[in-house]
N, CA, C and O atoms as a GROMACS GRO file, in nm:
protein
  512
    1UNK      N    1   0.082  -0.120   0.000
    1UNK     CA    2   0.000   0.000   0.000
    1UNK      C    3   0.087   0.126   0.000
    1UNK      O    4   0.049   0.226  -0.062
    2UNK      N    5   0.201   0.124   0.067
    2UNK     CA    6   0.291   0.239   0.072
    2UNK      C    7   0.413   0.206  -0.014
    2UNK      O    8   0.498   0.128   0.028
    3UNK      N    9   0.422   0.264  -0.134
    3UNK     CA   10   0.534   0.232  -0.223
    3UNK      C   11   0.670   0.262  -0.158
    3UNK      O   12   0.690   0.370  -0.102
    4UNK      N   13   0.760   0.167  -0.168
    4UNK     CA   14   0.890   0.180  -0.103
    4UNK      C   15   0.988   0.268  -0.181
    4UNK      O   16   1.092   0.306  -0.127
    5UNK      N   17   0.957   0.300  -0.307
    5UNK     CA   18   1.049   0.380  -0.388
    5UNK      C   19   1.025   0.530  -0.374
    5UNK      O   20   1.089   0.610  -0.443
    6UNK      N   21   0.935   0.569  -0.286
    6UNK     CA   22   0.902   0.710  -0.266
    6UNK      C   23   0.948   0.757  -0.129
    6UNK      O   24   0.978   0.676  -0.041
    7UNK      N   25   0.953   0.890  -0.112
    7UNK     CA   26   0.978   0.951   0.019
    7UNK      C   27   0.851   1.025   0.059
    7UNK      O   28   0.771   1.064  -0.027
    8UNK      N   29   0.833   1.045   0.188
    8UNK     CA   30   0.706   1.098   0.239
    8UNK      C   31   0.728   1.215   0.335
    8UNK      O   32   0.826   1.220   0.408
    9UNK      N   33   0.633   1.307   0.332
    9UNK     CA   34   0.633   1.427   0.415
    9UNK      C   35   0.527   1.409   0.524
    9UNK      O   36   0.429   1.337   0.504
   10UNK      N   37   0.545   1.475   0.637
   10UNK     CA   38   0.451   1.461   0.749
   10UNK      C   39   0.311   1.512   0.718
   10UNK      O   40   0.216   1.479   0.789
   11UNK      N   41   0.296   1.592   0.613
   11UNK     CA   42   0.164   1.640   0.572
   11UNK      C   43   0.100   1.545   0.469
   11UNK      O   44  -0.002   1.578   0.410
   12UNK      N   45   0.161   1.430   0.449
   12UNK     CA   46   0.108   1.321   0.365
   12UNK      C   47   0.127   1.342   0.215
   12UNK      O   48   0.051   1.287   0.134
   13UNK      N   49   0.227   1.420   0.177
   13UNK     CA   50   0.267   1.425   0.037
   13UNK      C   51   0.378   1.324   0.014
   13UNK      O   52   0.453   1.291   0.106
   14UNK      N   53   0.388   1.276  -0.109
   14UNK     CA   54   0.496   1.185  -0.146
   14UNK      C   55   0.584   1.252  -0.251
   14UNK      O   56   0.542   1.344  -0.320
   15UNK      N   57   0.708   1.202  -0.262
   15UNK     CA   58   0.805   1.254  -0.358
   15UNK      C   59   0.872   1.137  -0.428
   15UNK      O   60   0.918   1.043  -0.363
   16UNK      N   61   0.878   1.145  -0.560
   16UNK     CA   62   0.956   1.049  -0.639
   16UNK      C   63   1.067   1.130  -0.705
   16UNK      O   64   1.043   1.204  -0.800
   17UNK      N   65   1.190   1.114  -0.655
   17UNK     CA   66   1.304   1.188  -0.709
   17UNK      C   67   1.366   1.112  -0.824
   17UNK      O   68   1.391   0.991  -0.816
   18UNK      N   69   1.392   1.185  -0.932
   18UNK     CA   70   1.458   1.129  -1.050
   18UNK      C   71   1.557   1.233  -1.100
   18UNK      O   72   1.520   1.328  -1.169
   19UNK      N   73   1.684   1.214  -1.063
   19UNK     CA   74   1.787   1.311  -1.100
   19UNK      C   75   1.762   1.443  -1.030
   19UNK      O   76   1.752   1.449  -0.908
   20UNK      N   77   1.752   1.550  -1.109
   20UNK     CA   78   1.732   1.685  -1.055
   20UNK      C   79   1.585   1.725  -1.048
   20UNK      O   80   1.553   1.841  -1.026
   21UNK      N   81   1.495   1.627  -1.068
   21UNK     CA   82   1.352   1.655  -1.062
   21UNK      C   83   1.284   1.565  -0.960
   21UNK      O   84   1.331   1.455  -0.928
   22UNK      N   85   1.172   1.614  -0.909
   22UNK     CA   86   1.091   1.535  -0.816
   22UNK      C   87   0.944   1.549  -0.853
   22UNK      O   88   0.895   1.659  -0.876
   23UNK      N   89   0.875   1.436  -0.859
   23UNK     CA   90   0.731   1.436  -0.880
   23UNK      C   91   0.666   1.430  -0.742
   23UNK      O   92   0.710   1.357  -0.654
   24UNK      N   93   0.559   1.509  -0.725
   24UNK     CA   94   0.492   1.522  -0.596
   24UNK      C   95   0.344   1.488  -0.610
   24UNK      O   96   0.281   1.520  -0.710
   25UNK      N   97   0.290   1.423  -0.508
   25UNK     CA   98   0.147   1.394  -0.501
   25UNK      C   99   0.107   1.375  -0.356
   25UNK      O  100   0.188   1.395  -0.266
   26UNK      N  101  -0.018   1.335  -0.333
   26UNK     CA  102  -0.061   1.306  -0.196
   26UNK      C  103  -0.073   1.155  -0.178
   26UNK      O  104  -0.098   1.081  -0.274
   27UNK      N  105  -0.055   1.111  -0.056
   27UNK     CA  106  -0.053   0.967  -0.027
   27UNK      C  107  -0.193   0.905  -0.030
   27UNK      O  108  -0.294   0.974  -0.029
   28UNK      N  109  -0.194   0.774  -0.033
   28UNK     CA  110  -0.319   0.699  -0.024
   28UNK      C  111  -0.392   0.735   0.105
   28UNK      O  112  -0.514   0.753   0.105
   29UNK      N  113  -0.319   0.746   0.214
   29UNK     CA  114  -0.378   0.783   0.342
   29UNK      C  115  -0.451   0.916   0.331
   29UNK      O  116  -0.564   0.929   0.378
   30UNK      N  117  -0.387   1.015   0.267
   30UNK     CA  118  -0.446   1.149   0.253
   30UNK      C  119  -0.572   1.145   0.167
   30UNK      O  120  -0.674   1.201   0.205
   31UNK      N  121  -0.564   1.079   0.052
   31UNK     CA  122  -0.681   1.077  -0.036
   31UNK      C  123  -0.796   1.001   0.028
   31UNK      O  124  -0.912   1.036   0.009
   32UNK      N  125  -0.764   0.897   0.105
   32UNK     CA  126  -0.867   0.819   0.174
   32UNK      C  127  -0.936   0.904   0.282
   32UNK      O  128  -1.057   0.897   0.298
   33UNK      N  129  -0.857   0.983   0.354
   33UNK     CA  130  -0.912   1.070   0.458
   33UNK      C  131  -0.999   1.180   0.398
   33UNK      O  132  -1.099   1.221   0.457
   34UNK      N  133  -0.960   1.228   0.280
   34UNK     CA  134  -1.035   1.335   0.214
   34UNK      C  135  -1.169   1.287   0.159
   34UNK      O  136  -1.266   1.362   0.158
   35UNK      N  137  -1.174   1.165   0.113
   35UNK     CA  138  -1.295   1.116   0.046
   35UNK      C  139  -1.291   1.151  -0.102
   35UNK      O  140  -1.183   1.173  -0.158
   36UNK      N  141  -1.406   1.157  -0.165
   36UNK     CA  142  -1.413   1.181  -0.310
   36UNK      C  143  -1.364   1.321  -0.345
   36UNK      O  144  -1.424   1.421  -0.305
   37UNK      N  145  -1.254   1.327  -0.419
   37UNK     CA  146  -1.195   1.455  -0.458
   37UNK      C  147  -1.270   1.510  -0.579
   37UNK      O  148  -1.291   1.440  -0.678
   38UNK      N  149  -1.310   1.639  -0.568
   38UNK     CA  150  -1.391   1.700  -0.674
   38UNK      C  151  -1.321   1.816  -0.744
   38UNK      O  152  -1.362   1.856  -0.853
   39UNK      N  153  -1.215   1.872  -0.684
   39UNK     CA  154  -1.144   1.985  -0.745
   39UNK      C  155  -1.003   1.991  -0.689
   39UNK      O  156  -0.980   1.964  -0.571
   40UNK      N  157  -0.907   2.028  -0.776
   40UNK     CA  158  -0.769   2.045  -0.732
   40UNK      C  159  -0.715   2.175  -0.790
   40UNK      O  160  -0.725   2.199  -0.910
   41UNK      N  161  -0.659   2.258  -0.703
   41UNK     CA  162  -0.595   2.383  -0.743
   41UNK      C  163  -0.444   2.361  -0.734
   41UNK      O  164  -0.391   2.335  -0.626
   42UNK      N  165  -0.376   2.370  -0.848
   42UNK     CA  166  -0.232   2.343  -0.853
   42UNK      C  167  -0.155   2.471  -0.882
   42UNK      O  168  -0.213   2.568  -0.930
   43UNK      N  169  -0.025   2.473  -0.852
   43UNK     CA  170   0.056   2.593  -0.875
   43UNK      C  171   0.078   2.618  -1.024
   43UNK      O  172   0.051   2.532  -1.108
   44UNK      N  173   0.128   2.736  -1.054
   44UNK     CA  174   0.161   2.770  -1.193
   44UNK      C  175   0.300   2.718  -1.228
   44UNK      O  176   0.391   2.721  -1.146
   45UNK      N  177   0.315   2.671  -1.350
   45UNK     CA  178   0.447   2.630  -1.399
   45UNK      C  179   0.538   2.753  -1.393
   45UNK      O  180   0.498   2.863  -1.431
   46UNK      N  181   0.660   2.733  -1.345
   46UNK     CA  182   0.756   2.842  -1.331
   46UNK      C  183   0.761   2.901  -1.192
   46UNK      O  184   0.852   2.977  -1.160
   47UNK      N  185   0.663   2.868  -1.108
   47UNK     CA  186   0.661   2.921  -0.971
   47UNK      C  187   0.778   2.865  -0.891
   47UNK      O  188   0.808   2.746  -0.899
   48UNK      N  189   0.842   2.952  -0.814
   48UNK     CA  190   0.950   2.910  -0.724
   48UNK      C  191   0.885   2.869  -0.592
   48UNK      O  192   0.802   2.942  -0.538
   49UNK      N  193   0.924   2.753  -0.540
   49UNK     CA  194   0.865   2.702  -0.417
   49UNK      C  195   0.973   2.660  -0.318
   49UNK      O  196   1.084   2.622  -0.356
   50UNK      N  197   0.938   2.667  -0.191
   50UNK     CA  198   1.028   2.629  -0.083
   50UNK      C  199   0.965   2.515  -0.004
   50UNK      O  200   0.844   2.514   0.017
   51UNK      N  201   1.046   2.420   0.037
   51UNK     CA  202   0.996   2.306   0.115
   51UNK      C  203   0.907   2.353   0.229
   51UNK      O  204   0.944   2.444   0.304
   52UNK      N  205   0.789   2.292   0.241
   52UNK     CA  206   0.694   2.328   0.345
   52UNK      C  207   0.592   2.432   0.302
   52UNK      O  208   0.496   2.458   0.375
   53UNK      N  209   0.612   2.491   0.185
   53UNK     CA  210   0.522   2.596   0.135
   53UNK      C  211   0.394   2.536   0.075
   53UNK      O  212   0.397   2.429   0.015
   54UNK      N  213   0.284   2.608   0.091
   54UNK     CA  214   0.158   2.568   0.027
   54UNK      C  215   0.172   2.586  -0.124
   54UNK      O  216   0.216   2.691  -0.171
   55UNK      N  217   0.133   2.482  -0.200
   55UNK     CA  218   0.138   2.493  -0.346
   55UNK      C  219   0.002   2.470  -0.411
   55UNK      O  220  -0.010   2.478  -0.533
   56UNK      N  221  -0.099   2.441  -0.331
   56UNK     CA  222  -0.230   2.419  -0.388
   56UNK      C  223  -0.329   2.371  -0.285
   56UNK      O  224  -0.301   2.367  -0.165
   57UNK      N  225  -0.448   2.335  -0.335
   57UNK     CA  226  -0.553   2.284  -0.248
   57UNK      C  227  -0.626   2.170  -0.316
   57UNK      O  228  -0.635   2.163  -0.438
   58UNK      N  229  -0.678   2.082  -0.233
   58UNK     CA  230  -0.761   1.971  -0.280
   58UNK      C  231  -0.897   1.987  -0.213
   58UNK      O  232  -0.907   1.997  -0.091
   59UNK      N  233  -1.003   1.989  -0.295
   59UNK     CA  234  -1.138   1.995  -0.241
   59UNK      C  235  -1.203   1.859  -0.261
   59UNK      O  236  -1.196   1.799  -0.368
   60UNK      N  237  -1.267   1.813  -0.154
   60UNK     CA  238  -1.339   1.686  -0.161
   60UNK      C  239  -1.482   1.708  -0.116
   60UNK      O  240  -1.521   1.819  -0.081
   61UNK      N  241  -1.560   1.602  -0.118
   61UNK     CA  242  -1.698   1.612  -0.072
   61UNK      C  243  -1.705   1.635   0.078
   61UNK      O  244  -1.809   1.674   0.131
   62UNK      N  245  -1.593   1.611   0.149
   62UNK     CA  246  -1.588   1.627   0.294
   62UNK      C  247  -1.527   1.760   0.339
   62UNK      O  248  -1.576   1.822   0.433
   63UNK      N  249  -1.420   1.805   0.269
   63UNK     CA  250  -1.340   1.916   0.320
   63UNK      C  251  -1.249   1.974   0.212
   63UNK      O  252  -1.245   1.924   0.099
   64UNK      N  253  -1.176   2.078   0.248
   64UNK     CA  254  -1.070   2.133   0.164
   64UNK      C  255  -0.939   2.115   0.240
   64UNK      O  256  -0.933   2.140   0.361
   65UNK      N  257  -0.836   2.071   0.170
   65UNK     CA  258  -0.707   2.045   0.234
   65UNK      C  259  -0.595   2.112   0.155
   65UNK      O  260  -0.601   2.122   0.032
   66UNK      N  261  -0.495   2.158   0.225
   66UNK     CA  262  -0.380   2.224   0.164
   66UNK      C  263  -0.280   2.121   0.113
   66UNK      O  264  -0.257   2.018   0.177
   67UNK      N  265  -0.220   2.150  -0.003
   67UNK     CA  266  -0.110   2.069  -0.057
   67UNK      C  267   0.018   2.147  -0.028
   67UNK      O  268   0.029   2.265  -0.062
   68UNK      N  269   0.115   2.080   0.033
   68UNK     CA  270   0.245   2.141   0.062
   68UNK      C  271   0.351   2.075  -0.025
   68UNK      O  272   0.340   1.957  -0.060
   69UNK      N  273   0.454   2.151  -0.059
   69UNK     CA  274   0.566   2.090  -0.129
   69UNK      C  275   0.668   2.041  -0.028
   69UNK      O  276   0.709   2.118   0.060
   70UNK      N  277   0.710   1.917  -0.038
   70UNK     CA  278   0.812   1.865   0.054
   70UNK      C  279   0.954   1.908   0.015
   70UNK      O  280   1.047   1.890   0.092
   71UNK      N  281   0.970   1.966  -0.105
   71UNK     CA  282   1.102   2.001  -0.157
   71UNK      C  283   1.100   2.141  -0.218
   71UNK      O  284   0.994   2.193  -0.254
   72UNK      N  285   1.218   2.201  -0.231
   72UNK     CA  286   1.232   2.335  -0.289
   72UNK      C  287   1.272   2.326  -0.435
   72UNK      O  288   1.340   2.233  -0.477
   73UNK      N  289   1.229   2.426  -0.512
   73UNK     CA  290   1.266   2.432  -0.653
   73UNK      C  291   1.171   2.515  -0.734
   73UNK      O  292   1.109   2.609  -0.683
   74UNK      N  293   1.160   2.480  -0.862
   74UNK     CA  294   1.073   2.551  -0.956
   74UNK      C  295   0.974   2.451  -1.014
   74UNK      O  296   1.013   2.341  -1.054
   75UNK      N  297   0.847   2.488  -1.018
   75UNK     CA  298   0.745   2.401  -1.076
   75UNK      C  299   0.774   2.387  -1.226
   75UNK      O  300   0.766   2.485  -1.300
   76UNK      N  301   0.806   2.266  -1.269
   76UNK     CA  302   0.840   2.239  -1.409
   76UNK      C  303   0.718   2.194  -1.489
   76UNK      O  304   0.709   2.218  -1.609
   77UNK      N  305   0.625   2.128  -1.420
   77UNK     CA  306   0.509   2.070  -1.488
   77UNK      C  307   0.401   2.045  -1.385
   77UNK      O  308   0.430   2.014  -1.269
   78UNK      N  309   0.275   2.058  -1.428
   78UNK     CA  310   0.164   2.019  -1.342
   78UNK      C  311   0.079   1.917  -1.417
   78UNK      O  312   0.082   1.911  -1.540
   79UNK      N  313   0.005   1.840  -1.343
   79UNK     CA  314  -0.080   1.738  -1.403
   79UNK      C  315  -0.212   1.802  -1.445
   79UNK      O  316  -0.308   1.807  -1.367
   80UNK      N  317  -0.217   1.852  -1.568
   80UNK     CA  318  -0.336   1.922  -1.617
   80UNK      C  319  -0.457   1.830  -1.629
   80UNK      O  320  -0.570   1.878  -1.634
   81UNK      N  321  -0.435   1.700  -1.634
   81UNK     CA  322  -0.546   1.604  -1.642
   81UNK      C  323  -0.635   1.610  -1.518
   81UNK      O  324  -0.753   1.576  -1.523
   82UNK      N  325  -0.577   1.655  -1.406
   82UNK     CA  326  -0.653   1.658  -1.281
   82UNK      C  327  -0.762   1.765  -1.281
   82UNK      O  328  -0.856   1.758  -1.202
   83UNK      N  329  -0.751   1.864  -1.371
   83UNK     CA  330  -0.854   1.968  -1.380
   83UNK      C  331  -0.989   1.904  -1.416
   83UNK      O  332  -1.091   1.935  -1.354
   84UNK      N  333  -0.988   1.817  -1.514
   84UNK     CA  334  -1.112   1.751  -1.558
   84UNK      C  335  -1.135   1.617  -1.490
   84UNK      O  336  -1.247   1.565  -1.491
   85UNK      N  337  -1.030   1.560  -1.431
   85UNK     CA  338  -1.041   1.428  -1.369
   85UNK      C  339  -0.974   1.424  -1.232
   85UNK      O  340  -0.879   1.349  -1.211
   86UNK      N  341  -1.023   1.505  -1.136
   86UNK     CA  342  -0.961   1.506  -1.003
   86UNK      C  343  -0.972   1.372  -0.932
   86UNK      O  344  -0.894   1.343  -0.841
   87UNK      N  345  -1.069   1.291  -0.973
   87UNK     CA  346  -1.088   1.160  -0.911
   87UNK      C  347  -0.970   1.067  -0.935
   87UNK      O  348  -0.960   0.963  -0.870
   88UNK      N  349  -0.881   1.102  -1.027
   88UNK     CA  350  -0.761   1.021  -1.052
   88UNK      C  351  -0.674   1.012  -0.926
   88UNK      O  352  -0.603   0.914  -0.906
   89UNK      N  353  -0.682   1.114  -0.841
   89UNK     CA  354  -0.605   1.112  -0.716
   89UNK      C  355  -0.659   1.002  -0.624
   89UNK      O  356  -0.581   0.934  -0.557
   90UNK      N  357  -0.791   0.985  -0.620
   90UNK     CA  358  -0.850   0.877  -0.540
   90UNK      C  359  -0.817   0.741  -0.600
   90UNK      O  360  -0.783   0.647  -0.527
   91UNK      N  361  -0.828   0.730  -0.731
   91UNK     CA  362  -0.811   0.601  -0.798
   91UNK      C  363  -0.665   0.555  -0.803
   91UNK      O  364  -0.638   0.435  -0.793
   92UNK      N  365  -0.572   0.649  -0.819
   92UNK     CA  366  -0.431   0.613  -0.841
   92UNK      C  367  -0.339   0.723  -0.787
   92UNK      O  368  -0.273   0.791  -0.865
   93UNK      N  369  -0.335   0.741  -0.653
   93UNK     CA  370  -0.260   0.853  -0.597
   93UNK      C  371  -0.111   0.852  -0.627
   93UNK      O  372  -0.048   0.958  -0.630
   94UNK      N  373  -0.053   0.735  -0.650
   94UNK     CA  374   0.091   0.727  -0.675
   94UNK      C  375   0.125   0.718  -0.824
   94UNK      O  376   0.242   0.713  -0.861
   95UNK      N  377   0.024   0.717  -0.909
   95UNK     CA  378   0.045   0.708  -1.053
   95UNK      C  379  -0.020   0.825  -1.124
   95UNK      O  380   0.036   0.935  -1.127
   96UNK      N  381  -0.138   0.802  -1.182
   96UNK     CA  382  -0.208   0.906  -1.258
   96UNK      C  383  -0.249   1.025  -1.173
   96UNK      O  384  -0.283   1.131  -1.227
   97UNK      N  385  -0.248   1.009  -1.041
   97UNK     CA  386  -0.287   1.118  -0.952
   97UNK      C  387  -0.174   1.209  -0.908
   97UNK      O  388  -0.192   1.290  -0.817
   98UNK      N  389  -0.057   1.199  -0.972
   98UNK     CA  390   0.054   1.290  -0.938
   98UNK      C  391   0.008   1.434  -0.961
   98UNK      O  392  -0.083   1.459  -1.039
   99UNK      N  393   0.072   1.529  -0.892
   99UNK     CA  394   0.026   1.667  -0.900
   99UNK      C  395   0.123   1.762  -0.968
   99UNK      O  396   0.082   1.844  -1.050
  100UNK      N  397   0.251   1.753  -0.936
  100UNK     CA  398   0.348   1.847  -0.993
  100UNK      C  399   0.485   1.782  -1.005
  100UNK      O  400   0.519   1.689  -0.932
  101UNK      N  401   0.563   1.835  -1.099
  101UNK     CA  402   0.705   1.798  -1.112
  101UNK      C  403   0.784   1.924  -1.079
  101UNK      O  404   0.755   2.032  -1.131
  102UNK      N  405   0.882   1.910  -0.992
  102UNK     CA  406   0.962   2.023  -0.945
  102UNK      C  407   1.107   2.003  -0.984
  102UNK      O  408   1.166   1.898  -0.960
  103UNK      N  409   1.166   2.107  -1.046
  103UNK     CA  410   1.310   2.110  -1.070
  103UNK      C  411   1.375   2.144  -0.936
  103UNK      O  412   1.357   2.254  -0.884
  104UNK      N  413   1.449   2.051  -0.881
  104UNK     CA  414   1.505   2.066  -0.746
  104UNK      C  415   1.618   2.168  -0.740
  104UNK      O  416   1.707   2.169  -0.825
  105UNK      N  417   1.613   2.254  -0.638
  105UNK     CA  418   1.727   2.343  -0.612
  105UNK      C  419   1.816   2.285  -0.504
  105UNK      O  420   1.934   2.317  -0.497
  106UNK      N  421   1.759   2.198  -0.419
  106UNK     CA  422   1.834   2.136  -0.310
  106UNK      C  423   1.799   1.987  -0.307
  106UNK      O  424   1.718   1.945  -0.224
  107UNK      N  425   1.859   1.906  -0.397
  107UNK     CA  426   1.824   1.764  -0.404
  107UNK      C  427   1.838   1.690  -0.271
  107UNK      O  428   1.769   1.590  -0.250
  108UNK      N  429   1.926   1.735  -0.183
  108UNK     CA  430   1.946   1.670  -0.054
  108UNK      C  431   1.823   1.671   0.036
  108UNK      O  432   1.814   1.592   0.130
  109UNK      N  433   1.728   1.761   0.007
  109UNK     CA  434   1.605   1.767   0.087
  109UNK      C  435   1.527   1.635   0.079
  109UNK      O  436   1.461   1.596   0.175
  110UNK      N  437   1.536   1.568  -0.033
  110UNK     CA  438   1.463   1.442  -0.053
  110UNK      C  439   1.507   1.340   0.051
  110UNK      O  440   1.424   1.267   0.106
  111UNK      N  441   1.637   1.334   0.078
  111UNK     CA  442   1.690   1.237   0.174
  111UNK      C  443   1.644   1.262   0.317
  111UNK      O  444   1.650   1.172   0.401
  112UNK      N  445   1.596   1.383   0.345
  112UNK     CA  446   1.550   1.417   0.480
  112UNK      C  447   1.404   1.376   0.502
  112UNK      O  448   1.355   1.378   0.615
  113UNK      N  449   1.336   1.339   0.395
  113UNK     CA  450   1.196   1.296   0.406
  113UNK      C  451   1.190   1.152   0.457
  113UNK      O  452   1.290   1.080   0.456
  114UNK      N  453   1.072   1.110   0.501
  114UNK     CA  454   1.055   0.976   0.556
  114UNK      C  455   1.062   0.869   0.447
  114UNK      O  456   1.013   0.889   0.335
  115UNK      N  457   1.122   0.757   0.481
  115UNK     CA  458   1.117   0.639   0.394
  115UNK      C  459   0.978   0.578   0.410
  115UNK      O  460   0.900   0.620   0.495
  116UNK      N  461   0.946   0.479   0.328
  116UNK     CA  462   0.816   0.411   0.338
  116UNK      C  463   0.798   0.350   0.477
  116UNK      O  464   0.690   0.361   0.536
  117UNK      N  465   0.902   0.287   0.531
  117UNK     CA  466   0.893   0.225   0.664
  117UNK      C  467   0.870   0.331   0.772
  117UNK      O  468   0.790   0.312   0.863
  118UNK      N  469   0.941   0.443   0.761
  118UNK     CA  470   0.923   0.551   0.859
  118UNK      C  471   0.784   0.611   0.848
  118UNK      O  472   0.722   0.645   0.949
  119UNK      N  473   0.734   0.626   0.725
  119UNK     CA  474   0.599   0.681   0.704
  119UNK      C  475   0.493   0.586   0.761
  119UNK      O  476   0.395   0.631   0.820
  120UNK      N  477   0.513   0.458   0.741
  120UNK     CA  478   0.420   0.359   0.795
  120UNK      C  479   0.414   0.369   0.948
  120UNK      O  480   0.307   0.362   1.007
  121UNK      N  481   0.530   0.384   1.009
  121UNK     CA  482   0.536   0.399   1.155
  121UNK      C  483   0.468   0.530   1.197
  121UNK      O  484   0.395   0.533   1.296
  122UNK      N  485   0.493   0.637   1.123
  122UNK     CA  486   0.430   0.767   1.147
  122UNK      C  487   0.277   0.755   1.143
  122UNK      O  488   0.208   0.808   1.229
  123UNK      N  489   0.226   0.684   1.043
  123UNK     CA  490   0.081   0.665   1.030
  123UNK      C  491   0.025   0.585   1.146
  123UNK      O  492  -0.084   0.615   1.195
  124UNK      N  493   0.097   0.483   1.190
  124UNK     CA  494   0.047   0.399   1.299
  124UNK      C  495   0.034   0.481   1.428
  124UNK      O  496  -0.055   0.454   1.509
  125UNK      N  497   0.120   0.578   1.447
  125UNK     CA  498   0.113   0.664   1.566
  125UNK      C  499   0.000   0.766   1.554
  125UNK      O  500  -0.057   0.808   1.655
  126UNK      N  501  -0.034   0.805   1.432
  126UNK     CA  502  -0.141   0.903   1.411
  126UNK      C  503  -0.279   0.843   1.434
  126UNK      O  504  -0.372   0.914   1.472
  127UNK      N  505  -0.292   0.716   1.413
  127UNK     CA  506  -0.423   0.651   1.424
  127UNK      C  507  -0.465   0.628   1.568
  127UNK      O  508  -0.581   0.594   1.594
  128UNK      N  509  -0.373   0.645   1.662
  128UNK     CA  510  -0.405   0.617   1.803
  128UNK      C  511  -0.448   0.742   1.875
  128UNK      O  512  -0.479   0.738   1.994
   0.00000   0.00000   0.00000
């Protein structure tokens, strides 16, 4: 359920680092807690972002939640498919539900994020 090839942020975003770029999305836990996602507001391509900064919002039938970037850099690409198909985040949060690709300014930030095992432990403590 928690892909081992990704890194995780305490706000439930995931990061897939590939060279000098990182793809960002929200975890299965986050999408499950949100319920049916109906709208996603994503950052503009070219925006400079800093780790921990708000980069968008996810609206569901239950609530609105903030999306944070776990890494610093420049937004290189956003998943424009989510505008018409926000439910892709519910159906495939680690695949078709990705949100943004960031050109990393500090690649070492990725190593400071939680591994899958650490994130699993983090989740187990949150449920109690």
